[in-house]
TORDO-678088 format. One line per 2 residues: number of its first residue (from 1); their letters; for each residue x, y, z of N, C-alpha, C, CB. Coordinates in steps of 0.2 Angstrom, whole numbers. Each point is the difference from the previous one (the first is absolute). Glycine has a CB too. Layout:
<nodes>
NUM = a = X,Y,Z,X,Y,Z,X,Y,Z,X,Y,Z | ... $
</nodes>
This chain:
<nodes>
1 = mr = 504,-180,1325,7,0,-3,0,4,-7,3,-11,6 | 1,15,-7,1,3,-7,4,-4,-5,-2,12,6 $
3 = lf = 0,-12,-12,3,-4,-5,2,4,-6,-6,-11,4 | 10,8,-8,0,4,-7,2,-5,-5,3,10,5 $
5 = lm = -4,-9,-11,1,-4,-6,7,1,-3,-13,0,-2 | 16,-5,0,6,0,-3,0,-4,-7,6,1,11 $
7 = fa = -5,3,-17,0,-3,-6,6,-5,0,-6,10,-6 | 4,-17,4,5,-5,1,5,-2,-6,-8,-4,8 $
9 = il = 6,7,-14,4,-2,-6,7,4,1,-10,-2,-7 | 15,-1,7,7,4,1,5,-5,-4,-3,6,11 $
11 = cg = 4,-3,-17,5,-4,-4,7,3,-1,-10,-4,-6 | 11,10,9,6,3,0,0,6,4,3,-5,-11 $
13 = fy = 2,8,14,0,6,4,5,5,-3,-4,-6,10 | 2,12,-12,5,4,-3,0,7,4,-1,-6,-12 $
15 = ne = 7,8,14,0,6,3,2,6,-5,4,-6,11 | -3,12,-9,2,5,-4,-4,0,-6,12,-1,4 $
17 = ay = -18,4,-3,-5,1,-6,-2,-7,-2,4,11,-3 | -5,-16,7,-2,-7,-1,2,-2,-7,-10,2,7 $
19 = gk = 17,-2,-8,2,-2,-6,8,1,-1,-11,1,-5 | 13,3,9,7,3,-1,5,-4,5,-4,11,-4 $
21 = gs = 2,-16,8,4,-3,4,-4,-6,3,6,10,3 | -3,-15,0,-4,-6,2,2,-2,7,-1,-4,-12 $
23 = ld = -3,0,15,1,-3,7,-1,-8,-1,-3,11,7 | 6,-15,-3,-1,-7,0,-8,-2,1,12,-2,3 $
25 = id = -15,-1,-7,-7,-1,1,-2,-4,6,-1,1,-12 | 5,-6,13,-1,-5,6,0,4,6,5,-9,-6 $
27 = mk = 0,14,7,1,4,6,-6,4,1,12,0,-1 | -15,3,-5,-5,5,0,-7,-4,2,6,7,-8 $
29 = lk = -7,-13,5,-6,-4,2,0,-2,7,0,-4,-11 | 6,3,14,1,-2,7,-2,6,5,9,-8,-3 $
31 = sl = -7,14,1,-2,6,4,-7,2,-1,12,4,-2 | -15,-6,-3,-7,1,-1,-5,-5,2,3,7,-10 $
33 = nk = 0,-12,13,-4,-6,2,-4,1,6,9,-7,-6 | -14,11,6,-4,1,6,-6,-5,0,3,13,-1 $
35 = ps = -5,-15,7,-5,-5,1,-7,3,-3,6,-4,10 | -8,-1,-14,-7,2,-4,-6,-3,5,6,0,-12 $
37 = lk = -11,5,13,-5,-2,4,-6,-2,-5,4,7,9 | -4,-5,-15,-5,-2,-5,3,1,-7,-9,3,8 $
39 = ti = 8,-8,-12,2,0,-7,-6,0,-5,11,-5,3 | -10,10,-8,-5,1,-5,3,-2,-7,-7,9,7 $
41 = ks = 4,-14,-11,2,-1,-6,-4,3,-5,5,-11,4 | -3,16,-8,-4,3,-5,-1,-4,-6,5,11,4 $
43 = ed = -11,-9,-7,-1,-4,-7,5,1,-5,-12,1,3 | 16,4,-3,5,1,-5,7,-3,2,-6,11,-3 $
45 = gd = 6,-15,9,6,-3,2,4,3,5,0,-4,-11 | -1,11,13,4,3,5,-2,-3,7,0,11,-7 $
47 = ii = 5,-10,11,-1,-3,7,0,6,5,5,-11,-3 | -10,13,7,0,5,5,0,-3,7,-6,8,-8 $
49 = dc = 12,-6,12,0,-3,7,-2,6,5,9,-8,-4 | -13,6,9,-2,5,5,5,-1,6,-12,0,-4 $
51 = id = 15,5,6,5,0,5,-1,5,5,8,-5,-7 | -6,5,13,-1,4,5,3,7,-2,1,-9,9 $
53 = iy = -5,14,-9,2,7,-2,6,3,3,-12,2,-2 | 13,-4,9,5,2,4,7,-4,-2,-8,4,9 $
55 = kq = 7,-9,-13,6,-4,-2,2,1,-7,-3,-8,9 | 0,13,-12,2,1,-7,7,3,-1,-12,2,-3 $
57 = ha = 15,-3,-3,7,1,-1,2,7,2,0,-9,-9 | -4,14,8,1,7,1,4,1,7,-10,3,-7 $
59 = fd = 8,-7,12,2,1,7,7,-3,1,-12,1,4 | 15,-4,-9,7,-2,1,5,6,-1,-4,-12,-4 $
61 = hp = 1,17,1,5,6,-1,1,3,7,-5,2,-11 | 12,0,12,2,3,6,-4,6,2,11,-5,-2 $
63 = al = -13,9,-3,-3,6,2,-7,-1,2,7,6,-8 | -10,-12,8,-7,-1,1,0,-5,6,-3,2,-12 $
65 = rn = 8,-3,16,0,-5,6,-6,2,5,12,-2,-2 | -13,9,3,-5,2,5,-6,3,-3,9,1,8 $
67 = hk = -10,-2,-15,-5,3,-4,-7,-2,2,8,1,-9 | -12,3,10,-8,-1,1,-3,0,-6,0,4,12 $
69 = iq = -4,-9,-14,-3,0,-7,-6,5,0,3,-12,-1 | -3,16,-4,-5,5,-1,-5,-3,-5,8,10,2 $
71 = mk = -14,-12,0,-5,-4,-4,-3,4,-5,-2,-7,10 | 2,14,-10,-3,4,-5,3,7,0,-11,-7,0 $
73 = ps = 11,11,-5,3,6,0,-4,5,4,5,-2,-11 | -2,7,14,-4,5,4,-2,6,-5,7,-3,10 $
75 = vd = -5,3,-16,-2,5,-5,-2,-4,-6,7,9,5 | -11,-7,-10,-1,-3,-6,3,4,-6,-11,-4,5 $
77 = fg = 13,1,-10,2,3,-6,-5,6,-2,7,-11,-4 | -13,9,4,-5,4,-3,-3,-2,-6,5,9,6 $
79 = tk = -10,-6,-8,-4,-2,-7,5,2,-6,-12,1,6 | 11,-5,-11,4,1,-6,-4,0,-6,10,-4,5 $
81 = kt = -17,3,-4,-4,0,-6,-1,6,-4,-6,-9,6 | 6,9,-12,0,5,-4,-7,0,-4,13,1,-1 $
83 = ti = -15,5,-1,-6,1,-4,2,1,-8,-6,5,10 | 13,-5,-11,2,0,-7,-1,-6,-3,8,8,3 $
85 = pn = -11,-8,-9,-1,-7,-4,6,-3,-1,-11,4,-5 | 11,-11,5,6,-4,-2,0,-1,-7,0,-5,11 $
87 = ng = 5,1,-13,1,-1,-8,-4,-6,-2,11,5,1 | -15,-9,3,-3,-6,-2,-3,-4,5,7,0,-10 $
89 = ss = -9,-6,9,-2,-5,5,5,-3,4,-10,-2,-8 | 10,2,14,5,-3,5,-4,-2,6,10,7,-5 $
91 = eq = -7,-12,8,-2,-3,7,5,-1,5,-9,-5,-7 | 8,7,13,5,-1,5,-1,-8,3,-1,12,3 $
93 = it = 7,-14,-2,1,-7,3,0,1,7,7,-5,-10 | -12,1,14,-1,2,7,1,-7,4,-8,9,-3 $
95 = sq = 10,-14,0,2,-6,4,5,-5,-4,-12,1,6 | 14,-6,-2,5,-4,-3,-3,-7,-1,9,6,4 $
97 = iw = -7,-11,-8,-3,-6,-1,0,-4,6,3,0,-12 | 2,0,16,1,-5,6,-6,2,5,12,0,-2 $
99 = sk = -15,6,2,-5,1,5,-6,-3,-1,5,11,1 | -6,-14,-7,-6,-4,-2,0,-7,4,-1,5,-11 $
101 = sg = 7,-7,13,1,-7,3,0,0,7,7,-3,-9 | -8,9,12,-1,1,8,4,6,2,0,-13,1 $
103 = nc = -1,14,6,3,5,3,3,-2,7,-8,8,-6 | 14,-4,8,2,-1,7,-5,2,5,12,1,-5 $
105 = pk = -11,-3,11,-5,3,5,1,7,1,1,-11,6 | -7,14,-3,0,7,1,6,3,4,-12,-1,0 $
107 = gt = 15,6,-2,6,3,3,6,-3,-3,-6,1,10 | 6,-3,-16,6,-3,-3,2,4,-7,-3,-11,5 $
109 = ip = 8,10,-8,2,3,-6,4,-5,-5,1,11,7 | -2,-10,-13,4,-4,-5,7,3,-1,-11,-3,-6 $
111 = ea = 15,-4,8,7,1,-1,1,-1,-8,4,-4,12 | 41,86,-109,-1,5,-5,-5,6,4,1,-9,-10 $
113 = vl = -1,12,13,-3,4,5,-2,7,-1,7,-7,7 | -12,9,-3,-2,7,0,2,3,7,-10,-2,-8 $
115 = ia = 13,7,8,4,3,6,-3,6,3,10,-6,-4 | -12,6,10,-2,7,4,6,1,5,-13,-2,-2 $
117 = lg = 16,8,2,5,2,5,-3,5,4,9,-3,-8 | -7,3,15,-2,4,5,4,0,6,-12,0,-5 $
119 = yn = 9,2,10,3,0,7,-4,-3,5,6,10,-3 | -12,-11,3,-4,-3,5,-6,-4,-2,4,10,7 $
121 = fi = -3,-15,-11,-5,-4,-2,-2,-5,6,4,1,-13 | -10,-2,14,-2,-5,6,-5,-5,-3,2,9,9 $
123 = ga = -2,-9,-15,-5,-5,-3,0,0,-8,-7,1,10 | 6,-7,-13,-1,0,-7,-5,-6,-2,12,5,-2 $
125 = qs = -15,-4,-4,-4,-6,-2,-1,1,-7,-6,-1,11 | 3,-5,-14,-2,0,-7,-4,-7,-1,9,7,-4 $
127 = di = -13,-7,-1,-3,-6,-2,5,-3,-5,-12,4,1 | 14,-10,0,5,-3,-4,-3,-5,-4,9,2,8 $
129 = nv = -9,-1,-15,-3,-5,-5,4,-7,1,-3,10,-8 | -1,-15,8,3,-7,2,1,-4,-7,-5,0,12 $
131 = wn = 11,-2,-14,1,-4,-5,5,-6,2,-2,10,-8 | 2,-15,3,5,-5,1,5,1,-6,-8,-8,6 $
133 = pp = 14,11,-5,5,2,-5,3,-7,-3,2,11,6 | -2,-11,-13,2,-6,-3,8,0,1,-10,-1,-8 $
135 = rv = 13,-5,7,7,-2,-1,4,2,6,-2,2,-12 | 0,-2,18,4,2,6,5,-6,1,-9,7,5 $
137 = qa = 15,-6,-6,5,-5,0,1,-2,7,6,5,-10 | -3,-12,11,0,-3,6,5,4,5,-2,-11,-5 $
139 = sd = 6,15,3,5,4,5,-2,7,0,9,-8,-3 | -15,10,0,-2,7,0,-6,1,5,5,1,-12 $
141 = ys = -7,5,12,-7,2,3,-2,6,-4,2,-5,12 | -9,5,-12,-3,6,-3,-6,2,5,3,-4,-12 $
143 = sa = -3,11,13,-5,3,5,-3,6,-3,7,-5,9 | -13,6,-5,-4,7,-1,-1,2,7,-5,-3,-11 $
145 = qi = 7,9,13,1,1,7,0,8,2,5,-11,1 | -5,12,5,1,7,3,6,0,4,-12,3,-1 $
147 = wl = 16,2,1,6,1,4,-1,6,4,8,-6,-8 | -7,6,15,1,6,4,7,0,2,-12,0,4 $
149 = lg = 16,5,-5,7,0,1,3,6,5,1,-5,-11 | 4,4,14,3,6,4,7,-2,1,-11,2,6 $
151 = gl = 15,3,-4,7,-1,2,5,2,-6,-4,-9,8 | 10,7,-7,5,2,-5,0,-5,-6,7,4,9 $
153 = sd = -4,-2,-15,-1,-3,-6,3,-7,0,0,11,-5 | 6,-12,9,3,-7,0,-2,-4,6,10,6,-5 $
155 = tf = -13,-3,10,-3,-4,6,-7,2,1,11,0,5 | -15,0,-10,-7,2,1,-4,-5,3,1,7,-10 $
157 = es = -7,-5,13,-5,-4,3,-6,0,-5,4,2,12 | -7,-8,-12,-6,-1,-4,-5,-5,2,8,2,-9 $
159 = ie = -14,0,9,-5,-5,1,-4,-1,-7,-1,3,12 | -1,-9,-14,-3,-1,-7,-5,-5,1,11,2,-5 $
161 = ag = -16,-2,0,-6,-5,0,-3,1,-7,-2,1,12 | -1,-7,-14,-3,-1,-6,-1,-7,-2,5,11,-4 $
163 = wa = -4,-13,-2,0,-7,-3,6,-1,-3,-12,0,-1 | 14,-7,1,6,-2,-4,-1,-7,-2,7,8,7 $
165 = vn = -3,-9,-12,1,-7,-3,8,-1,2,-9,0,-9 | 10,-5,13,7,-1,3,1,-8,1,0,11,5 $
167 = ps = 2,-14,-11,1,-8,0,5,-2,5,-3,0,-11 | 8,4,12,6,-2,5,-3,0,7,8,5,-7 $
169 = vf = -13,-1,9,-2,0,7,-6,-5,1,4,12,1 | -9,-11,-6,-6,-4,1,-1,-6,-4,-5,11,1 $
171 = gd = 10,-13,-6,0,-6,-3,-5,-1,-6,4,-4,11 | -7,10,-13,-4,-1,-6,-1,7,-3,-6,-9,6 $
173 = sr = 2,10,-11,0,6,-4,-7,4,1,8,-5,-8 | -11,4,14,-6,3,2,1,7,2,-6,-11,2 $
175 = tr = 1,15,-2,0,7,2,-2,0,8,-3,5,-12 | 7,-3,16,-1,0,7,1,6,4,4,-12,-1 $
177 = lf = -8,13,6,1,6,4,7,0,4,-13,0,2 | 16,6,-2,7,0,4,1,7,3,4,-8,-8 $
179 = ty = 0,7,13,3,6,3,7,0,1,-10,1,7 | 14,4,-6,7,0,1,2,6,4,2,-6,-11 $
181 = wt = 4,6,14,2,5,4,8,0,0,-10,1,7 | 13,4,-6,8,0,1,1,7,4,3,-7,-11 $
183 = kd = 2,7,15,3,6,3,7,2,-2,-7,-3,9 | 10,-1,-14,6,2,-2,1,-1,-8,4,-3,12 $
185 = gy = -9,5,-16,1,0,-7,1,-7,-3,5,11,1 | -8,-16,2,0,-7,-2,7,-4,2,-9,3,-9 $
187 = sk = 13,1,13,7,-3,1,-1,-6,5,5,11,-1 | -7,-11,7,0,-5,4,-7,-2,4,12,3,2 $
189 = tg = -17,2,-3,-6,-1,4,-6,0,-5,5,6,10 | -10,-9,-7,-6,0,-4,-2,-7,-3,1,12,-2 $
191 = cv = -7,-13,0,-2,-6,-4,-7,1,-3,8,-7,8 | -10,1,-11,-7,0,-3,-5,-3,6,5,-2,-12 $
193 = nl = -10,5,12,-6,-2,5,3,-1,7,-6,-5,-10 | 5,-1,12,1,-2,7,6,-4,1,-12,1,3 $
195 = lc = 17,-1,-8,5,-5,-1,6,3,5,-3,-3,-12 | 3,8,15,4,2,5,-3,4,5,9,0,-8 $
197 = ag = -6,2,14,-3,4,5,-1,7,-2,5,-8,9 | -11,11,-8,-1,6,-2,-8,2,0,11,0,-6 $
199 = fv = -14,-2,0,-7,2,-1,-4,-4,5,2,2,-12 | -7,2,15,-5,-4,5,-7,0,-4,7,5,10 $
201 = qt = -9,-11,-11,-6,-1,-3,-6,-1,5,6,-5,-9 | -12,8,8,-6,0,4,-6,-2,-3,6,9,6 $
203 = tt = -6,-10,-12,-7,-1,-4,-1,-8,0,1,10,-7 | -8,-11,7,-2,-7,-1,-2,-2,-7,-4,0,12 $
205 = kf = 4,5,-17,-4,0,-6,5,-1,-6,-9,6,5 | 15,-4,-4,5,0,-6,6,-3,3,-4,10,-5 $
207 = al = 7,-14,0,7,-4,2,5,3,-5,-6,-10,4 | 11,13,-1,6,2,-4,3,-6,-3,2,10,8 $
209 = ga = -1,-9,-15,3,-5,-4,-5,-5,-3,9,0,7 | -16,1,-5,-5,-4,-4,-2,3,-6,-4,-3,11 $
211 = ai = 1,-1,-16,-1,2,-7,-6,5,0,4,-11,-4 | -3,16,-1,-5,5,-1,-4,-2,-6,7,9,6 $
213 = ep = -13,-10,-6,-4,-2,-6,-7,3,1,6,-11,-2 | -9,13,-4,2,-1,-7,5,5,-2,-11,-6,-3 $
215 = vs = 15,4,-2,4,5,-3,-3,3,-6,10,-6,4 | -7,12,-7,-3,3,-6,2,-4,-6,0,11,6 $
217 = tt = -4,-10,-11,2,-3,-7,-1,6,-5,-3,-12,4 | 6,11,-9,0,6,-6,-7,1,-2,11,-3,-3 $
219 = sq = -14,9,3,-6,2,-3,-6,-3,4,6,1,-11 | -5,-3,17,-5,-2,4,-1,4,6,2,-12,-4 $
221 = kq = -7,10,9,0,4,6,7,0,4,-13,-3,1 | 14,9,1,7,0,4,-1,-1,8,4,8,-10 $
223 = hf = 1,-11,13,-1,-1,7,6,4,3,-5,-12,-2 | 3,14,8,5,4,4,0,-1,7,0,9,-8 $
225 = it = 5,-8,12,0,0,7,3,7,3,2,-13,0 | -6,15,5,2,7,3,5,-1,5,-12,4,-3 $
227 = vs = 17,-1,3,6,-1,5,1,7,3,5,-10,-7 | -5,10,13,1,7,4,6,-2,5,-12,5,-2 $
229 = mf = 16,0,3,5,0,6,0,7,3,7,-9,-6 | -8,9,13,0,6,3,3,0,7,-10,3,-7 $
231 = ld = 12,2,9,3,1,7,-5,1,5,11,4,-5 | -11,-8,10,-4,2,6,4,5,5,-6,-12,-1 $
233 = tn = 5,18,0,4,5,4,0,-1,7,-2,8,-9 | -3,-11,12,0,-1,7,5,-6,2,-12,4,0 $
235 = sg = 12,-9,-4,5,-6,2,6,0,-3,-10,-6,2 | 11,9,-8,6,0,-4,0,-6,-5,6,6,9 $
237 = nw = -11,-10,-9,0,-6,-4,-3,2,-7,-1,-7,10 | 4,3,-15,-3,1,-7,-5,-5,-2,11,5,-3 $
239 = wl = -17,-4,2,-5,-5,-1,-1,-1,-8,-6,4,11 | 4,-10,-12,-1,-2,-7,-8,-3,0,12,-3,-2 $
241 = tc = -15,6,-3,-7,-3,-1,0,-2,-8,-5,7,9 | 1,-13,-10,-1,-2,-7,-7,-2,0,11,-4,-1 $
243 = an = -15,7,-5,-7,-1,-1,-4,2,6,3,-10,-8 | -1,15,11,-4,3,6,1,-5,6,-8,5,-7 $
245 = nv = 13,-10,7,1,-4,6,7,3,3,-7,-10,-5 | 7,11,12,6,1,3,4,-6,1,-5,10,6 $
247 = ig = 11,-10,-9,4,-6,-1,5,-1,7,-1,1,-13 | 4,5,14,5,0,6,4,6,-1,0,-12,1 $
249 = yw = 6,12,3,4,6,0,8,-2,0,-10,7,5 | 14,-2,-7,7,0,1,1,5,6,3,-2,-12 $
251 = pg = -1,-1,18,2,4,6,4,6,-2,-2,-11,7 | 1,16,-4,4,6,-1,7,-1,3,-10,7,0 $
253 = tl = 11,-11,5,6,-2,3,5,-3,-5,-5,-1,11 | 3,-1,-17,4,-3,-5,5,5,-3,-9,-9,-2 $
255 = fa = 6,15,2,3,5,-5,3,6,4,-8,-3,-8 | 12,7,5,2,7,2,-3,5,-3,11,-5,2 $
257 = yl = -11,5,-9,-3,6,-4,-8,-1,-1,11,1,-6 | -13,-7,5,-7,-1,-1,-4,0,6,3,-7,-10 $
259 = kh = 0,7,16,-3,1,6,-4,6,0,9,-6,6 | -8,11,-10,-3,7,0,-4,1,-6,9,4,8 $
261 = sa = -6,-6,-14,-4,2,-6,5,-3,-6,-6,10,5 | 3,-10,-11,4,-2,-6,1,6,-4,-5,-12,0 $
263 = ta = 10,12,-4,2,5,-4,-1,-1,-7,9,3,8 | -11,-9,-10,-2,-2,-7,-5,-5,0,12,3,-4 $
265 = vq = -16,-3,-1,-5,-6,-1,1,-2,-8,-8,5,9 | 8,-11,-10,0,-3,-7,-5,-4,-1,12,1,0 $
267 = wg = -15,-1,-6,-5,-4,-2,2,-3,-7,-10,6,6 | 10,-13,-7,2,-2,-6,1,-8,0,5,11,-2 $
269 = ge = 0,-13,-2,2,-7,0,7,-1,0,-10,-3,-6 | 12,-3,7,7,-2,1,1,-7,-3,2,8,10 $
271 = vh = 4,-9,-13,2,-6,-2,7,-1,2,-7,0,-10 | 9,-5,14,6,-2,2,3,-6,-3,-2,6,11 $
273 = sp = 8,-6,-14,3,-5,-3,7,0,-1,-10,-1,-6 | 14,-4,6,7,0,-1,2,3,-7,1,-9,9 $
275 = nv = -6,9,-13,1,1,-7,-4,7,-2,1,-12,-3 | -2,16,8,-2,7,-2,6,4,-1,-10,-1,7 $
277 = gk = 10,5,-13,6,4,-2,5,-4,-3,-2,7,10 | 1,-13,-12,5,-4,-4,-3,-2,-6,5,-4,11 $
279 = kp = -1,1,-15,-2,-4,-7,2,-7,1,1,11,-7 | -6,-16,6,-7,2,-2,-4,2,7,0,-8,-9 $
281 = ht = -5,13,8,-4,3,5,-5,-6,2,2,12,-4 | -4,-11,11,-5,-5,2,-6,0,-4,5,1,11 $
283 = rt = -9,-6,-12,-6,0,-3,-6,1,5,5,-8,-8 | -3,9,14,-5,1,5,-4,7,-1,7,-7,8 $
285 = sm = -14,7,-9,-4,5,-1,-2,4,6,-4,-5,-10 | 2,11,9,-3,4,6,-7,2,-1,12,5,2 $
287 = gs = -16,-5,3,-7,2,-1,-4,-6,-4,3,12,1 | -6,-9,-6,-4,-5,-4,5,-3,-5,-10,6,1 $
289 = gq = 16,-3,-2,4,-2,-6,0,4,-6,-1,-12,4 | -4,17,-4,-1,4,-5,3,7,2,-10,-6,-4 $
291 = wa = 12,10,-1,2,7,1,-5,4,3,8,-1,-10 | -5,6,14,-5,5,3,-5,4,-5,9,1,9 $
293 = sy = -6,0,-15,-4,4,-5,-6,-4,-3,10,5,-3 | -11,-12,5,-6,-4,-2,-6,2,4,8,-9,-3 $
295 = lw = -7,12,9,-5,3,4,-5,-5,3,1,10,-7 | -7,-8,8,-5,-3,3,-2,-8,-2,-5,11,2 $
297 = aq = 5,-15,2,-2,-7,-1,6,-4,-4,-12,3,0 | 17,0,-1,6,-3,-3,7,1,4,-6,2,-11 $
299 = ac = 7,4,14,5,1,4,-2,1,7,6,6,-9 | -1,-8,14,-1,0,7,0,7,2,5,-11,2 $
301 = yh = -9,13,4,0,7,2,-1,0,8,-5,3,-11 | 7,3,13,-2,3,7,-6,5,-1,12,-3,5 $
303 = sn = -17,3,-2,-5,6,0,-2,2,7,-4,-5,-11 | 0,10,12,-1,3,6,6,1,4,-11,-5,0 $
305 = ir = 16,8,-3,7,1,3,-1,6,5,6,-4,-10 | -4,3,17,-1,5,5,6,-1,5,-13,0,-2 $
307 = ik = 14,6,5,4,1,5,-3,3,6,10,0,-8 | -7,0,14,-2,3,6,6,3,3,-10,-8,2 $
309 = dy = 9,14,1,6,3,3,-3,3,7,6,3,-11 | -2,1,14,-2,2,7,-5,6,0,11,-3,4 $
311 = sl = -13,5,-10,-6,4,-1,-6,-5,2,5,8,-9 | -4,-15,9,-5,-5,0,-5,0,-5,1,1,12 $
313 = qi = 0,2,-18,-4,0,-6,2,-5,-4,-2,12,1 | -3,-16,-4,2,-5,-5,-1,3,-7,-4,-9,8 $
315 = ky = 10,9,-12,-1,4,-6,5,-4,-5,-2,11,6 | 0,-9,-12,4,-2,-6,7,4,0,-10,-2,-7 $
317 = pk = 15,-1,6,7,3,1,1,6,-5,5,-11,4 | -3,16,-1,1,6,-4,5,0,-5,-4,7,9 $
319 = yl = 10,-10,-7,6,0,-5,2,-8,-1,4,12,4 | -5,-14,-10,2,-7,-2,5,0,-5,-12,-4,4 $
321 = se = 16,-1,-4,4,-2,-6,1,-7,-2,7,10,4 | -7,-12,-10,0,-7,-2,8,-2,-2,-12,1,-5 $
323 = ya = 13,-7,7,7,-2,-1,0,-8,-2,4,8,8 | 0,-10,-13,0,-7,-2,8,-1,-1,-11,0,-6 $
325 = de = 13,-5,10,7,-2,-1,3,-2,-7,-1,-4,12 | -4,0,-15,2,-2,-7,-6,1,-4,8,-9,4 $
327 = ye = -8,15,-7,-6,2,-4,-1,-4,-6,1,11,5 | 4,-15,-8,-1,-4,-5,-3,-7,1,9,6,-5 $
329 = cy = -9,-7,12,-3,-7,2,-6,1,4,12,-4,1 | -13,10,3,-6,1,4,-2,7,-1,3,-9,8 $
331 = st = -9,11,-7,-2,7,-1,-5,3,5,3,-2,-12 | -4,8,12,-5,4,4,-4,5,-4,8,-2,10 $
333 = kl = -14,3,-7,-4,5,-3,-5,3,5,2,-5,-12 | -2,11,14,-5,3,4,-5,3,-5,8,2,10 $
335 = hr = -14,-5,-9,-5,2,-5,-7,2,3,6,-8,-8 | -9,13,5,-7,1,1,-4,-1,-7,3,9,9 $
337 = kt = -9,-13,-8,-4,-1,-6,-3,7,-2,-2,-12,3 | -1,16,1,-2,6,-1,3,5,5,-11,-4,-5 $
339 = ym = 9,11,5,3,4,4,-3,-1,8,1,8,-10 | -7,-10,10,-3,-2,6,1,-7,3,-9,9,-3 $
341 = se = 12,-13,-1,1,-7,2,5,-1,6,-3,-3,-12 | 2,-2,16,6,-2,5,6,-2,-4,-9,-3,8 $
343 = py = 15,6,-6,6,-2,-3,2,-7,1,4,12,1 | -2,-16,-6,2,-7,1,8,0,-2,-12,-4,-3 $
345 = fy = 16,1,7,7,-1,-1,1,-7,-3,3,8,9 | -2,-9,-15,1,-6,-4,7,-1,0,-10,1,-7 $
347 = fg = 12,-8,8,7,-2,0,1,-7,-2,2,8,9 | 4,-10,-11,1,-7,-2,4,-1,-7,-10,-3,7 $
349 = gp = 10,-3,-9,3,-1,-6,2,-8,0,4,12,-1 | -1,-14,-5,1,-7,-2,7,-2,3,-7,1,-10 $
351 = gq = 11,3,12,7,-2,1,4,-1,-7,-4,-6,11 | 7,1,-12,4,-1,-6,-4,1,-6,8,-8,6 $
353 = ns = -6,12,-11,-4,1,-6,5,2,-5,-11,2,6 | 9,0,-12,4,2,-5,4,7,2,-7,-5,-9 $
355 = rc = 4,9,13,4,6,2,4,-1,6,-9,6,-5 | 8,-12,9,3,-1,6,3,-8,-1,-8,8,7 $
357 = p = 13,-8,-11,2,-7,-1,3,-4,6,2,4,-12 $
</nodes>
């Protein structure tokens, strides 16, 4: 029997960019109440439930009623390693704390931006510096992530992945792995992780929503997680990998535009709050909580930024533009330490401050 893991902490469910709308939590818990065949209690307090892979919530979606699970991609994103020296000491995070406490049986799974515009992106990736942003308010979230987008401006489609601090969904202020998708510009479809039908998880090694540790600290060794999203051109499914582990996929049948390619890629961070653009501004920080201009070991970054198109070449994007919604609150900086250095995209900020009252 095939099983999969479901991350069991669920303190709230938010649709529309996991913060712009809400559903009754009791109804959502009932819909997610799949029989657990094994339960793992992590040393950090998280609960991981092992459930039948064919009964995961993804298959409650009408478009997936007759879906056959694809256990691995038929194509690889490809290598992304660079020989260009980086800016300092860093280390990739390759596992989560819960995995120290046990594993599900074989065949199971655990349940301010830089923009590239084009016409046929079929993949994107980066090494995302992992921090725990301070002062994330109870009604807010703060993330560092990659977006792949397609479609029209008001009804765009998006798949997203990275890390987030989201007290409303997870009930704490820890840094956690997350995914998101929407097919109508966050209007009615999509959700975080496995909280609605859509994303199909296939891995045994990573749990969506589980904590990511260790996190980076100022002027110390920096920690990152490599996130890749790419289109399997044979099946039409969009695959997600984290730390070289294949996590699962968004079925191509969920989408109209992304079924073929993405027209934009974004790398960066996001703060959602009912107090963004208002006075007083939210105190929720982005990234490390420091300005992008503070650079290495102080500001959060994306590095090894790459895209893939139908040339099947993995490459640094040719045309990039930086954008910050509220530059007095959060900032960006695309930076090379030397001419030969790998570019780093720094982003983040404190939120409310003397320039952003």
